[in-house]
C-alpha positions in Angstrom: 9.1 -29.0 29.4 7.4 -25.7 28.8 9.3 -22.4 28.9 6.5 -20.2 30.2 9.0 -17.9 32.0 11.2 -17.5 29.0 9.2 -14.5 27.7 9.5 -12.8 31.1 13.3 -12.7 30.8 13.3 -10.7 27.6 12.1 -7.1 27.8 9.8 -6.2 25.0 10.7 -3.5 22.5 9.4 -0.1 23.5 9.2 1.5 20.0 10.1 4.8 21.6 12.4 6.0 18.8 9.8 5.0 16.1 7.1 6.7 18.1 9.0 10.0 18.3 9.8 9.9 14.6 6.1 9.3 13.8 5.1 12.2 16.1 7.5 14.6 14.4 7.0 13.6 10.7 3.6 11.9 10.4 0.8 12.3 12.8 1.1 14.2 16.1 -2.0 12.8 18.0 -1.3 9.1 17.2 2.4 9.6 17.8 1.8 11.0 21.3 -0.4 8.0 22.2 2.4 5.8 21.0 5.0 7.7 23.0 3.0 7.3 26.2 2.6 3.6 25.7 6.3 3.2 24.8 7.3 5.0 28.0 5.0 2.6 29.9 7.0 -0.4 28.6 10.1 0.4 30.6 8.3 1.5 33.8 6.0 -1.6 33.9 9.0 -3.9 33.2 10.9 -2.3 36.1 7.9 -2.7 38.4 7.7 -6.4 37.6 4.5 -6.1 35.5 5.7 -8.3 32.7 2.3 -8.8 31.1 1.6 -5.0 31.3 4.9 -4.3 29.7 4.2 -6.7 26.8 0.7 -5.1 26.5 2.2 -1.5 26.4 4.7 -2.6 23.8 1.9 -4.0 21.6 -0.1 -0.8 22.1 2.9 1.4 21.2 3.5 -0.6 18.1 -0.2 -0.4 17.1 -0.4 3.4 17.5 2.9 3.9 15.9 1.7 2.0 12.8 -1.6 3.8 12.8 0.2 7.2 13.0 2.6 6.2 10.2 -0.2 5.0 7.9 -2.3 8.1 8.7 0.6 10.4 7.8 1.3 8.6 4.6 -2.4 8.7 3.7 -2.6 12.5 4.4 0.5 13.0 2.3 -0.9 11.0 -0.7 -4.3 12.9 -0.5 -2.5 16.2 -0.2 -0.3 15.5 -3.3 -3.4 14.3 -5.2 -5.4 17.4 -4.4 -2.4 19.6 -5.4 -2.1 17.8 -8.7 -5.8 18.1 -9.5 -5.8 21.8 -8.7 -2.6 22.4 -10.6 -3.9 20.5 -13.7 -7.1 22.4 -13.4 -5.4 25.8 -13.3 -3.1 24.9 -16.2 -6.1 23.9 -18.4 -7.9 27.1 -17.4 -4.9 29.2 -18.4 -4.5 27.3 -21.7 -8.1 28.2 -22.6 -7.6 32.0 -22.1 
């Protein structure tokens, strides 16, 4: 026997906490998109739109991960640029 209704009994994760943290610490635009989708999980679930709730959860997770990885990438690039500029300045000062 198939349990097609078993997924409808478990509310999907909203990723709201993770979305807020990504918004604060990593990437504001992607974090906001993730928060909007995370908020839709609860409202769609309460409205009986189980498929929409699952879809909003997946979208919140996707945008949260994109924001997290974008924030990490910006951090790595920023540190790399600072290291290159710092090393360049040190070598210029050593030559004087």
